[in-house]
N, CA, C and O atoms as a GROMACS GRO file, in nm:
protein
  592
    1UNK      N    1   1.179   1.770   3.943
    1UNK     CA    2   1.103   1.659   3.993
    1UNK      C    3   0.957   1.698   4.000
    1UNK      O    4   0.924   1.813   4.032
    2UNK      N    5   0.870   1.605   3.970
    2UNK     CA    6   0.728   1.632   3.971
    2UNK      C    7   0.659   1.539   4.070
    2UNK      O    8   0.694   1.422   4.080
    3UNK      N    9   0.563   1.590   4.142
    3UNK     CA   10   0.483   1.510   4.234
    3UNK      C   11   0.353   1.474   4.162
    3UNK      O   12   0.290   1.561   4.101
    4UNK      N   13   0.314   1.348   4.169
    4UNK     CA   14   0.192   1.304   4.101
    4UNK      C   15   0.087   1.266   4.204
    4UNK      O   16   0.120   1.217   4.311
    5UNK      N   17  -0.037   1.289   4.171
    5UNK     CA   18  -0.146   1.240   4.254
    5UNK      C   19  -0.143   1.088   4.251
    5UNK      O   20  -0.090   1.031   4.155
    6UNK      N   21  -0.196   1.022   4.351
    6UNK     CA   22  -0.186   0.877   4.355
    6UNK      C   23  -0.254   0.814   4.235
    6UNK      O   24  -0.342   0.875   4.173
    7UNK      N   25  -0.214   0.692   4.203
    7UNK     CA   26  -0.259   0.625   4.080
    7UNK      C   27  -0.409   0.598   4.077
    7UNK      O   28  -0.464   0.574   3.970
    8UNK      N   29  -0.475   0.602   4.192
    8UNK     CA   30  -0.619   0.576   4.194
    8UNK      C   31  -0.701   0.701   4.162
    8UNK      O   32  -0.822   0.692   4.144
    9UNK      N   33  -0.635   0.815   4.154
    9UNK     CA   34  -0.705   0.940   4.126
    9UNK      C   35  -0.708   0.964   3.976
    9UNK      O   36  -0.602   0.984   3.916
   10UNK      N   37  -0.826   0.964   3.911
   10UNK     CA   38  -0.830   0.987   3.767
   10UNK      C   39  -0.793   1.132   3.734
   10UNK      O   40  -0.828   1.224   3.808
   11UNK      N   41  -0.723   1.151   3.625
   11UNK     CA   42  -0.685   1.286   3.584
   11UNK      C   43  -0.748   1.319   3.449
   11UNK      O   44  -0.736   1.243   3.354
   12UNK      N   45  -0.814   1.430   3.443
   12UNK     CA   46  -0.871   1.478   3.317
   12UNK      C   47  -0.762   1.550   3.239
   12UNK      O   48  -0.662   1.592   3.296
   13UNK      N   49  -0.782   1.564   3.110
   13UNK     CA   50  -0.688   1.640   3.030
   13UNK      C   51  -0.705   1.788   3.060
   13UNK      O   52  -0.817   1.836   3.076
   14UNK      N   53  -0.596   1.859   3.067
   14UNK     CA   54  -0.606   2.003   3.090
   14UNK      C   55  -0.518   2.074   2.988
   14UNK      O   56  -0.420   2.018   2.941
   15UNK      N   57  -0.554   2.195   2.956
   15UNK     CA   58  -0.473   2.269   2.860
   15UNK      C   59  -0.340   2.309   2.920
   15UNK      O   60  -0.331   2.340   3.039
   16UNK      N   61  -0.237   2.308   2.837
   16UNK     CA   62  -0.108   2.357   2.882
   16UNK      C   63  -0.113   2.508   2.894
   16UNK      O   64  -0.189   2.576   2.826
   17UNK      N   65  -0.030   2.560   2.983
   17UNK     CA   66  -0.010   2.704   2.992
   17UNK      C   67   0.090   2.741   2.884
   17UNK      O   68   0.202   2.690   2.883
   18UNK      N   69   0.051   2.829   2.795
   18UNK     CA   70   0.131   2.859   2.677
   18UNK      C   71   0.194   2.997   2.679
   18UNK      O   72   0.274   3.030   2.592
   19UNK      N   73   0.159   3.081   2.778
   19UNK     CA   74   0.216   3.216   2.783
   19UNK      C   75   0.228   3.262   2.928
   19UNK      O   76   0.178   3.198   3.020
   20UNK      N   77   0.294   3.375   2.946
   20UNK     CA   78   0.318   3.430   3.080
   20UNK      C   79   0.219   3.538   3.118
   20UNK      O   80   0.238   3.607   3.219
   21UNK      N   81   0.113   3.556   3.042
   21UNK     CA   82   0.016   3.662   3.064
   21UNK      C   83  -0.077   3.630   3.181
   21UNK      O   84  -0.090   3.515   3.222
   22UNK      N   85  -0.140   3.734   3.234
   22UNK     CA   86  -0.250   3.719   3.329
   22UNK      C   87  -0.363   3.809   3.281
   22UNK      O   88  -0.339   3.920   3.234
   23UNK      N   89  -0.483   3.761   3.292
   23UNK     CA   90  -0.600   3.836   3.245
   23UNK      C   91  -0.722   3.788   3.323
   23UNK      O   92  -0.721   3.679   3.380
   24UNK      N   93  -0.827   3.870   3.327
   24UNK     CA   94  -0.949   3.829   3.398
   24UNK      C   95  -1.011   3.706   3.333
   24UNK      O   96  -1.011   3.692   3.210
   25UNK      N   97  -1.064   3.617   3.415
   25UNK     CA   98  -1.131   3.496   3.366
   25UNK      C   99  -1.260   3.479   3.444
   25UNK      O  100  -1.259   3.467   3.566
   26UNK      N  101  -1.371   3.477   3.372
   26UNK     CA  102  -1.501   3.450   3.432
   26UNK      C  103  -1.571   3.332   3.366
   26UNK      O  104  -1.673   3.285   3.415
   27UNK      N  105  -1.515   3.285   3.253
   27UNK     CA  106  -1.576   3.176   3.178
   27UNK      C  107  -1.469   3.104   3.097
   27UNK      O  108  -1.360   3.157   3.074
   28UNK      N  109  -1.501   2.984   3.054
   28UNK     CA  110  -1.410   2.908   2.969
   28UNK      C  111  -1.376   2.990   2.845
   28UNK      O  112  -1.463   3.049   2.783
   29UNK      N  113  -1.248   2.994   2.811
   29UNK     CA  114  -1.205   3.062   2.690
   29UNK      C  115  -1.176   3.210   2.705
   29UNK      O  116  -1.140   3.274   2.607
   30UNK      N  117  -1.192   3.267   2.825
   30UNK     CA  118  -1.168   3.410   2.843
   30UNK      C  119  -1.022   3.451   2.821
   30UNK      O  120  -0.996   3.557   2.765
   31UNK      N  121  -0.928   3.368   2.866
   31UNK     CA  122  -0.785   3.402   2.856
   31UNK      C  123  -0.706   3.277   2.820
   31UNK      O  124  -0.630   3.225   2.902
   32UNK      N  125  -0.722   3.228   2.696
   32UNK     CA  126  -0.659   3.103   2.658
   32UNK      C  127  -0.507   3.106   2.675
   32UNK      O  128  -0.441   3.206   2.648
   33UNK      N  129  -0.454   2.992   2.721
   33UNK     CA  130  -0.311   2.978   2.735
   33UNK      C  131  -0.253   3.036   2.862
   33UNK      O  132  -0.132   3.026   2.885
   34UNK      N  133  -0.337   3.098   2.947
   34UNK     CA  134  -0.286   3.157   3.071
   34UNK      C  135  -0.300   3.057   3.187
   34UNK      O  136  -0.384   2.967   3.183
   35UNK      N  137  -0.218   3.075   3.288
   35UNK     CA  138  -0.229   2.994   3.408
   35UNK      C  139  -0.364   3.016   3.474
   35UNK      O  140  -0.426   2.920   3.521
   36UNK      N  141  -0.412   3.139   3.478
   36UNK     CA  142  -0.542   3.168   3.540
   36UNK      C  143  -0.654   3.090   3.470
   36UNK      O  144  -0.742   3.036   3.536
   37UNK      N  145  -0.652   3.084   3.337
   37UNK     CA  146  -0.754   3.009   3.263
   37UNK      C  147  -0.742   2.860   3.293
   37UNK      O  148  -0.843   2.792   3.311
   38UNK      N  149  -0.619   2.808   3.298
   38UNK     CA  150  -0.599   2.666   3.326
   38UNK      C  151  -0.651   2.630   3.465
   38UNK      O  152  -0.712   2.524   3.482
   39UNK      N  153  -0.629   2.715   3.565
   39UNK     CA  154  -0.680   2.690   3.700
   39UNK      C  155  -0.833   2.699   3.699
   39UNK      O  156  -0.900   2.616   3.760
   40UNK      N  157  -0.888   2.797   3.632
   40UNK     CA  158  -1.035   2.811   3.622
   40UNK      C  159  -1.094   2.684   3.560
   40UNK      O  160  -1.191   2.628   3.613
   41UNK      N  161  -1.036   2.638   3.450
   41UNK     CA  162  -1.086   2.519   3.382
   41UNK      C  163  -1.074   2.395   3.470
   41UNK      O  164  -1.163   2.311   3.472
   42UNK      N  165  -0.963   2.383   3.543
   42UNK     CA  166  -0.944   2.269   3.633
   42UNK      C  167  -1.048   2.271   3.745
   42UNK      O  168  -1.097   2.165   3.786
   43UNK      N  169  -1.080   2.388   3.796
   43UNK     CA  170  -1.181   2.399   3.901
   43UNK      C  171  -1.320   2.359   3.852
   43UNK      O  172  -1.407   2.324   3.932
   44UNK      N  173  -1.342   2.363   3.722
   44UNK     CA  174  -1.473   2.332   3.665
   44UNK      C  175  -1.495   2.183   3.644
   44UNK      O  176  -1.605   2.141   3.607
   45UNK      N  177  -1.392   2.101   3.667
   45UNK     CA  178  -1.407   1.957   3.648
   45UNK      C  179  -1.414   1.887   3.782
   45UNK      O  180  -1.359   1.935   3.881
   46UNK      N  181  -1.483   1.774   3.786
   46UNK     CA  182  -1.493   1.697   3.910
   46UNK      C  183  -1.369   1.612   3.934
   46UNK      O  184  -1.338   1.578   4.048
   47UNK      N  185  -1.298   1.578   3.827
   47UNK     CA  186  -1.181   1.492   3.838
   47UNK      C  187  -1.058   1.572   3.878
   47UNK      O  188  -1.052   1.693   3.861
   48UNK      N  189  -0.959   1.499   3.932
   48UNK     CA  190  -0.829   1.561   3.957
   48UNK      C  191  -0.771   1.602   3.822
   48UNK      O  192  -0.795   1.537   3.721
   49UNK      N  193  -0.696   1.709   3.821
   49UNK     CA  194  -0.643   1.762   3.696
   49UNK      C  195  -0.495   1.789   3.710
   49UNK      O  196  -0.441   1.791   3.821
   50UNK      N  197  -0.429   1.808   3.598
   50UNK     CA  198  -0.285   1.839   3.594
   50UNK      C  199  -0.264   1.955   3.498
   50UNK      O  200  -0.310   1.951   3.384
   51UNK      N  201  -0.194   2.056   3.544
   51UNK     CA  202  -0.159   2.170   3.459
   51UNK      C  203  -0.010   2.163   3.432
   51UNK      O  204   0.072   2.154   3.524
   52UNK      N  205   0.026   2.166   3.304
   52UNK     CA  206   0.165   2.167   3.262
   52UNK      C  207   0.191   2.292   3.181
   52UNK      O  208   0.098   2.358   3.134
   53UNK      N  209   0.316   2.324   3.164
   53UNK     CA  210   0.357   2.443   3.091
   53UNK      C  211   0.421   2.401   2.959
   53UNK      O  212   0.496   2.304   2.953
   54UNK      N  213   0.391   2.476   2.854
   54UNK     CA  214   0.446   2.447   2.722
   54UNK      C  215   0.597   2.440   2.730
   54UNK      O  216   0.661   2.522   2.797
   55UNK      N  217   0.655   2.340   2.662
   55UNK     CA  218   0.800   2.326   2.660
   55UNK      C  219   0.866   2.457   2.621
   55UNK      O  220   0.825   2.522   2.525
   56UNK      N  221   0.968   2.496   2.696
   56UNK     CA  222   1.042   2.618   2.667
   56UNK      C  223   0.986   2.743   2.729
   56UNK      O  224   1.049   2.849   2.722
   57UNK      N  225   0.868   2.735   2.792
   57UNK     CA  226   0.810   2.853   2.857
   57UNK      C  227   0.884   2.879   2.988
   57UNK      O  228   0.878   2.798   3.080
   58UNK      N  229   0.953   2.992   2.995
   58UNK     CA  230   1.027   3.030   3.115
   58UNK      C  231   1.005   3.178   3.140
   58UNK      O  232   0.965   3.252   3.050
   59UNK      N  233   1.031   3.221   3.262
   59UNK     CA  234   1.016   3.362   3.296
   59UNK      C  235   0.924   3.378   3.415
   59UNK      O  236   0.916   3.290   3.501
   60UNK      N  237   0.854   3.491   3.420
   60UNK     CA  238   0.766   3.523   3.533
   60UNK      C  239   0.623   3.545   3.487
   60UNK      O  240   0.596   3.618   3.392
   61UNK      N  241   0.532   3.482   3.557
   61UNK     CA  242   0.389   3.511   3.543
   61UNK      C  243   0.357   3.609   3.654
   61UNK      O  244   0.352   3.571   3.771
   62UNK      N  245   0.335   3.734   3.618
   62UNK     CA  246   0.304   3.838   3.716
   62UNK      C  247   0.152   3.847   3.725
   62UNK      O  248   0.085   3.887   3.630
   63UNK      N  249   0.098   3.811   3.839
   63UNK     CA  250  -0.047   3.810   3.859
   63UNK      C  251  -0.097   3.952   3.878
   63UNK      O  252  -0.064   4.019   3.976
   64UNK      N  253  -0.176   3.998   3.784
   64UNK     CA  254  -0.233   4.132   3.790
   64UNK      C  255  -0.380   4.131   3.831
   64UNK      O  256  -0.439   4.235   3.859
   65UNK      N  257  -0.439   4.012   3.836
   65UNK     CA  258  -0.582   3.998   3.863
   65UNK      C  259  -0.610   3.935   3.999
   65UNK      O  260  -0.719   3.882   4.021
   66UNK      N  261  -0.514   3.941   4.090
   66UNK     CA  262  -0.534   3.884   4.222
   66UNK      C  263  -0.488   3.740   4.230
   66UNK      O  264  -0.431   3.685   4.135
   67UNK      N  265  -0.513   3.680   4.345
   67UNK     CA  266  -0.466   3.544   4.370
   67UNK      C  267  -0.539   3.443   4.283
   67UNK      O  268  -0.650   3.467   4.236
   68UNK      N  269  -0.473   3.329   4.263
   68UNK     CA  270  -0.534   3.215   4.196
   68UNK      C  271  -0.603   3.131   4.302
   68UNK      O  272  -0.546   3.107   4.409
   69UNK      N  273  -0.725   3.086   4.276
   69UNK     CA  274  -0.800   3.007   4.372
   69UNK      C  275  -0.817   2.866   4.317
   69UNK      O  276  -0.873   2.846   4.209
   70UNK      N  277  -0.769   2.768   4.393
   70UNK     CA  278  -0.780   2.627   4.356
   70UNK      C  279  -0.885   2.564   4.448
   70UNK      O  280  -0.873   2.571   4.570
   71UNK      N  281  -0.987   2.502   4.387
   71UNK     CA  282  -1.094   2.442   4.467
   71UNK      C  283  -1.117   2.294   4.436
   71UNK      O  284  -1.209   2.233   4.492
   72UNK      N  285  -1.036   2.237   4.350
   72UNK     CA  286  -1.046   2.095   4.314
   72UNK      C  287  -0.907   2.033   4.321
   72UNK      O  288  -0.807   2.104   4.318
   73UNK      N  289  -0.901   1.900   4.329
   73UNK     CA  290  -0.773   1.830   4.329
   73UNK      C  291  -0.695   1.869   4.203
   73UNK      O  292  -0.749   1.866   4.093
   74UNK      N  293  -0.569   1.905   4.222
   74UNK     CA  294  -0.492   1.961   4.111
   74UNK      C  295  -0.343   1.939   4.132
   74UNK      O  296  -0.293   1.943   4.244
   75UNK      N  297  -0.275   1.916   4.023
   75UNK     CA  298  -0.130   1.913   4.020
   75UNK      C  299  -0.084   2.022   3.923
   75UNK      O  300  -0.127   2.024   3.808
   76UNK      N  301   0.000   2.112   3.968
   76UNK     CA  302   0.062   2.213   3.882
   76UNK      C  303   0.208   2.174   3.870
   76UNK      O  304   0.281   2.175   3.970
   77UNK      N  305   0.251   2.139   3.749
   77UNK     CA  306   0.387   2.088   3.726
   77UNK      C  307   0.463   2.184   3.635
   77UNK      O  308   0.446   2.181   3.513
   78UNK      N  309   0.545   2.268   3.694
   78UNK     CA  310   0.624   2.365   3.619
   78UNK      C  311   0.753   2.306   3.567
   78UNK      O  312   0.785   2.191   3.599
   79UNK      N  313   0.827   2.381   3.487
   79UNK     CA  314   0.950   2.332   3.426
   79UNK      C  315   1.070   2.330   3.520
   79UNK      O  316   1.172   2.268   3.488
   80UNK      N  317   1.061   2.396   3.634
   80UNK     CA  318   1.169   2.402   3.731
   80UNK      C  319   1.164   2.534   3.805
   80UNK      O  320   1.129   2.637   3.747
   81UNK      N  321   1.197   2.531   3.933
   81UNK     CA  322   1.187   2.652   4.016
   81UNK      C  323   1.276   2.764   3.965
   81UNK      O  324   1.244   2.881   3.984
   82UNK      N  325   1.387   2.731   3.901
   82UNK     CA  326   1.475   2.834   3.846
   82UNK      C  327   1.426   2.885   3.710
   82UNK      O  328   1.477   2.984   3.658
   83UNK      N  329   1.328   2.818   3.654
   83UNK     CA  330   1.279   2.850   3.519
   83UNK      C  331   1.150   2.931   3.518
   83UNK      O  332   1.128   3.011   3.427
   84UNK      N  333   1.064   2.910   3.618
   84UNK     CA  334   0.932   2.973   3.616
   84UNK      C  335   0.896   3.030   3.752
   84UNK      O  336   0.902   2.960   3.853
   85UNK      N  337   0.858   3.156   3.753
   85UNK     CA  338   0.819   3.227   3.875
   85UNK      C  339   0.672   3.268   3.862
   85UNK      O  340   0.630   3.317   3.757
   86UNK      N  341   0.595   3.248   3.968
   86UNK     CA  342   0.459   3.301   3.976
   86UNK      C  343   0.464   3.409   4.082
   86UNK      O  344   0.489   3.382   4.200
   87UNK      N  345   0.438   3.534   4.040
   87UNK     CA  346   0.464   3.652   4.123
   87UNK      C  347   0.334   3.730   4.146
   87UNK      O  348   0.269   3.772   4.051
   88UNK      N  349   0.299   3.748   4.274
   88UNK     CA  350   0.176   3.820   4.309
   88UNK      C  351   0.195   3.971   4.311
   88UNK      O  352   0.099   4.044   4.334
   89UNK      N  353   0.316   4.022   4.287
   89UNK     CA  354   0.344   4.166   4.300
   89UNK      C  355   0.267   4.252   4.200
   89UNK      O  356   0.254   4.372   4.222
   90UNK      N  357   0.217   4.195   4.093
   90UNK     CA  358   0.143   4.272   3.994
   90UNK      C  359   0.010   4.322   4.044
   90UNK      O  360  -0.053   4.406   3.980
   91UNK      N  361  -0.034   4.271   4.158
   91UNK     CA  362  -0.161   4.311   4.217
   91UNK      C  363  -0.139   4.389   4.347
   91UNK      O  364  -0.231   4.404   4.428
   92UNK      N  365  -0.018   4.438   4.367
   92UNK     CA  366   0.019   4.505   4.491
   92UNK      C  367   0.052   4.651   4.462
   92UNK      O  368   0.147   4.678   4.388
   93UNK      N  369  -0.022   4.746   4.520
   93UNK     CA  370   0.007   4.887   4.494
   93UNK      C  371   0.140   4.934   4.554
   93UNK      O  372   0.193   5.037   4.514
   94UNK      N  373   0.193   4.857   4.650
   94UNK     CA  374   0.323   4.891   4.710
   94UNK      C  375   0.414   4.768   4.706
   94UNK      O  376   0.447   4.714   4.812
   95UNK      N  377   0.456   4.724   4.587
   95UNK     CA  378   0.530   4.597   4.577
   95UNK      C  379   0.667   4.597   4.644
   95UNK      O  380   0.722   4.490   4.671
   96UNK      N  381   0.724   4.712   4.670
   96UNK     CA  382   0.857   4.716   4.732
   96UNK      C  383   0.853   4.711   4.884
   96UNK      O  384   0.956   4.695   4.949
   97UNK      N  385   0.732   4.725   4.941
   97UNK     CA  386   0.717   4.714   5.086
   97UNK      C  387   0.603   4.618   5.117
   97UNK      O  388   0.509   4.605   5.039
   98UNK      N  389   0.613   4.551   5.229
   98UNK     CA  390   0.510   4.457   5.271
   98UNK      C  391   0.411   4.528   5.362
   98UNK      O  392   0.428   4.535   5.483
   99UNK      N  393   0.305   4.581   5.299
   99UNK     CA  394   0.202   4.658   5.369
   99UNK      C  395   0.076   4.576   5.395
   99UNK      O  396  -0.014   4.621   5.465
  100UNK      N  397   0.068   4.455   5.337
  100UNK     CA  398  -0.053   4.375   5.349
  100UNK      C  399  -0.163   4.422   5.257
  100UNK      O  400  -0.280   4.392   5.279
  101UNK      N  401  -0.126   4.498   5.153
  101UNK     CA  402  -0.226   4.555   5.063
  101UNK      C  403  -0.227   4.490   4.924
  101UNK      O  404  -0.289   4.540   4.831
  102UNK      N  405  -0.157   4.378   4.912
  102UNK     CA  406  -0.156   4.304   4.786
  102UNK      C  407  -0.238   4.177   4.799
  102UNK      O  408  -0.344   4.176   4.862
  103UNK      N  409  -0.189   4.071   4.739
  103UNK     CA  410  -0.256   3.942   4.749
  103UNK      C  411  -0.152   3.832   4.761
  103UNK      O  412  -0.032   3.857   4.746
  104UNK      N  413  -0.198   3.715   4.787
  104UNK     CA  414  -0.108   3.598   4.784
  104UNK      C  415  -0.110   3.542   4.642
  104UNK      O  416  -0.186   3.590   4.557
  105UNK      N  417  -0.028   3.443   4.615
  105UNK     CA  418  -0.027   3.378   4.484
  105UNK      C  419  -0.142   3.279   4.474
  105UNK      O  420  -0.215   3.279   4.375
  106UNK      N  421  -0.159   3.194   4.575
  106UNK     CA  422  -0.259   3.088   4.570
  106UNK      C  423  -0.340   3.080   4.699
  106UNK      O  424  -0.286   3.095   4.809
  107UNK      N  425  -0.469   3.058   4.685
  107UNK     CA  426  -0.554   3.011   4.794
  107UNK      C  427  -0.607   2.876   4.750
  107UNK      O  428  -0.660   2.860   4.640
  108UNK      N  429  -0.592   2.777   4.838
  108UNK     CA  430  -0.635   2.641   4.808
  108UNK      C  431  -0.740   2.604   4.910
  108UNK      O  432  -0.709   2.588   5.028
  109UNK      N  433  -0.864   2.589   4.865
  109UNK     CA  434  -0.975   2.563   4.958
  109UNK      C  435  -1.094   2.511   4.878
  109UNK      O  436  -1.144   2.579   4.788
  110UNK      N  437  -1.140   2.391   4.912
  110UNK     CA  438  -1.257   2.337   4.842
  110UNK      C  439  -1.388   2.382   4.906
  110UNK      O  440  -1.496   2.348   4.856
  111UNK      N  441  -1.381   2.458   5.014
  111UNK     CA  442  -1.501   2.510   5.078
  111UNK      C  443  -1.572   2.412   5.168
  111UNK      O  444  -1.676   2.446   5.226
  112UNK      N  445  -1.519   2.290   5.184
  112UNK     CA  446  -1.582   2.188   5.266
  112UNK      C  447  -1.488   2.152   5.382
  112UNK      O  448  -1.386   2.087   5.359
  113UNK      N  449  -1.520   2.192   5.504
  113UNK     CA  450  -1.429   2.164   5.616
  113UNK      C  451  -1.421   2.016   5.653
  113UNK      O  452  -1.337   1.977   5.734
  114UNK      N  453  -1.509   1.932   5.595
  114UNK     CA  454  -1.513   1.790   5.630
  114UNK      C  455  -1.447   1.701   5.527
  114UNK      O  456  -1.439   1.580   5.546
  115UNK      N  457  -1.398   1.758   5.417
  115UNK     CA  458  -1.326   1.677   5.318
  115UNK      C  459  -1.204   1.755   5.270
  115UNK      O  460  -1.202   1.878   5.274
  116UNK      N  461  -1.104   1.683   5.225
  116UNK     CA  462  -0.980   1.744   5.179
  116UNK      C  463  -0.954   1.706   5.035
  116UNK      O  464  -0.982   1.594   4.992
  117UNK      N  465  -0.899   1.800   4.961
  117UNK     CA  466  -0.852   1.772   4.826
  117UNK      C  467  -0.700   1.765   4.830
  117UNK      O  468  -0.637   1.824   4.918
  118UNK      N  469  -0.642   1.694   4.735
  118UNK     CA  470  -0.497   1.684   4.723
  118UNK      C  471  -0.449   1.779   4.614
  118UNK      O  472  -0.498   1.773   4.501
  119UNK      N  473  -0.355   1.864   4.648
  119UNK     CA  474  -0.297   1.958   4.552
  119UNK      C  475  -0.146   1.945   4.560
  119UNK      O  476  -0.090   1.935   4.670
  120UNK      N  477  -0.080   1.944   4.444
  120UNK     CA  478   0.066   1.943   4.444
  120UNK      C  479   0.117   2.053   4.352
  120UNK      O  480   0.058   2.082   4.249
  121UNK      N  481   0.226   2.110   4.393
  121UNK     CA  482   0.287   2.220   4.321
  121UNK      C  483   0.436   2.189   4.310
  121UNK      O  484   0.503   2.170   4.411
  122UNK      N  485   0.486   2.184   4.187
  122UNK     CA  486   0.627   2.154   4.167
  122UNK      C  487   0.683   2.235   4.052
  122UNK      O  488   0.611   2.274   3.960
  123UNK      N  489   0.812   2.258   4.058
  123UNK     CA  490   0.881   2.320   3.945
  123UNK      C  491   0.850   2.466   3.921
  123UNK      O  492   0.863   2.512   3.808
  124UNK      N  493   0.810   2.540   4.024
  124UNK     CA  494   0.785   2.684   4.013
  124UNK      C  495   0.836   2.752   4.139
  124UNK      O  496   0.852   2.689   4.244
  125UNK      N  497   0.862   2.881   4.128
  125UNK     CA  498   0.894   2.964   4.244
  125UNK      C  499   0.773   3.053   4.270
  125UNK      O  500   0.718   3.114   4.179
  126UNK      N  501   0.733   3.061   4.397
  126UNK     CA  502   0.622   3.146   4.440
  126UNK      C  503   0.684   3.268   4.507
  126UNK      O  504   0.767   3.254   4.597
  127UNK      N  505   0.643   3.389   4.465
  127UNK     CA  506   0.700   3.510   4.525
  127UNK      C  507   0.599   3.624   4.518
  127UNK      O  508   0.497   3.615   4.450
  128UNK      N  509   0.629   3.732   4.589
  128UNK     CA  510   0.552   3.855   4.579
  128UNK      C  511   0.425   3.860   4.660
  128UNK      O  512   0.350   3.958   4.651
  129UNK      N  513   0.398   3.757   4.741
  129UNK     CA  514   0.276   3.758   4.822
  129UNK      C  515   0.279   3.866   4.927
  129UNK      O  516   0.380   3.883   4.996
  130UNK      N  517   0.170   3.940   4.940
  130UNK     CA  518   0.161   4.048   5.040
  130UNK      C  519   0.016   4.060   5.086
  130UNK      O  520  -0.046   4.166   5.077
  131UNK      N  521  -0.036   3.948   5.137
  131UNK     CA  522  -0.174   3.946   5.184
  131UNK      C  523  -0.180   4.001   5.326
  131UNK      O  524  -0.085   3.987   5.402
  132UNK      N  525  -0.291   4.063   5.360
  132UNK     CA  526  -0.308   4.123   5.491
  132UNK      C  527  -0.349   4.023   5.598
  132UNK      O  528  -0.357   4.059   5.716
  133UNK      N  529  -0.374   3.898   5.560
  133UNK     CA  530  -0.413   3.797   5.658
  133UNK      C  531  -0.326   3.673   5.639
  133UNK      O  532  -0.213   3.685   5.592
  134UNK      N  533  -0.376   3.557   5.673
  134UNK     CA  534  -0.299   3.433   5.668
  134UNK      C  535  -0.242   3.404   5.531
  134UNK      O  536  -0.305   3.432   5.429
  135UNK      N  537  -0.124   3.347   5.529
  135UNK     CA  538  -0.064   3.295   5.406
  135UNK      C  539  -0.013   3.403   5.315
  135UNK      O  540  -0.090   3.462   5.239
  136UNK      N  541   0.115   3.432   5.320
  136UNK     CA  542   0.173   3.534   5.233
  136UNK      C  543   0.178   3.491   5.087
  136UNK      O  544   0.130   3.563   5.000
  137UNK      N  545   0.235   3.375   5.060
  137UNK     CA  546   0.244   3.325   4.923
  137UNK      C  547   0.132   3.228   4.890
  137UNK      O  548   0.072   3.234   4.783
  138UNK      N  549   0.105   3.138   4.985
  138UNK     CA  550   0.002   3.035   4.967
  138UNK      C  551  -0.077   3.022   5.096
  138UNK      O  552  -0.020   3.013   5.205
  139UNK      N  553  -0.209   3.022   5.084
  139UNK     CA  554  -0.295   2.988   5.197
  139UNK      C  555  -0.370   2.862   5.158
  139UNK      O  556  -0.437   2.858   5.054
  140UNK      N  557  -0.359   2.759   5.241
  140UNK     CA  558  -0.428   2.635   5.210
  140UNK      C  559  -0.502   2.581   5.331
  140UNK      O  560  -0.459   2.595   5.445
  141UNK      N  561  -0.614   2.520   5.302
  141UNK     CA  562  -0.691   2.445   5.402
  141UNK      C  563  -0.699   2.300   5.359
  141UNK      O  564  -0.782   2.223   5.408
  142UNK      N  565  -0.613   2.263   5.266
  142UNK     CA  566  -0.618   2.132   5.203
  142UNK      C  567  -0.485   2.059   5.219
  142UNK      O  568  -0.394   2.108   5.286
  143UNK      N  569  -0.474   1.944   5.157
  143UNK     CA  570  -0.350   1.865   5.157
  143UNK      C  571  -0.262   1.917   5.043
  143UNK      O  572  -0.298   1.905   4.926
  144UNK      N  573  -0.147   1.975   5.076
  144UNK     CA  574  -0.059   2.036   4.977
  144UNK      C  575   0.078   1.973   4.981
  144UNK      O  576   0.139   1.961   5.088
  145UNK      N  577   0.128   1.934   4.863
  145UNK     CA  578   0.265   1.884   4.848
  145UNK      C  579   0.342   1.984   4.765
  145UNK      O  580   0.295   2.028   4.660
  146UNK      N  581   0.462   2.021   4.811
  146UNK     CA  582   0.548   2.115   4.740
  146UNK      C  583   0.680   2.048   4.709
  146UNK      O  584   0.735   1.974   4.790
  147UNK      N  585   0.732   2.076   4.588
  147UNK     CA  586   0.866   2.030   4.553
  147UNK      C  587   0.924   2.121   4.448
  147UNK      O  588   0.851   2.189   4.375
  148UNK      N  589   1.057   2.122   4.439
  148UNK     CA  590   1.128   2.211   4.347
  148UNK      C  591   1.121   2.166   4.206
  148UNK      O  592   1.176   2.231   4.118
   0.00000   0.00000   0.00000
């Protein structure tokens, strides 16, 4: 099942996630086909965006570059919680113990305490978060909808 932003929210086209890799992203085109690049590109647009995964893409995206930061209205629609995992353990020096020395999977914050963005996450499993402060898997200051 997928959660959609309301019909009054315009959605820009976004690139599909085509692989399970993670790589540093500082500019458009740095890591094409990665979830990190898709989130970076979505953050660069003023409109609400939707990230989808290429048909048949299943497995684990192990985040090696730290947490993903969402700062704009966004929908991430995965193929199913049993099909796709986003795992923060790749950035944790002690992944088998919870020492607070890793990162979370997502931080959702537009930086404005007086306005809220709408973010929805569906069809993925979030795991491996080991942040030393608030939010093990996801930390949000925004409106977040979750579904399987």
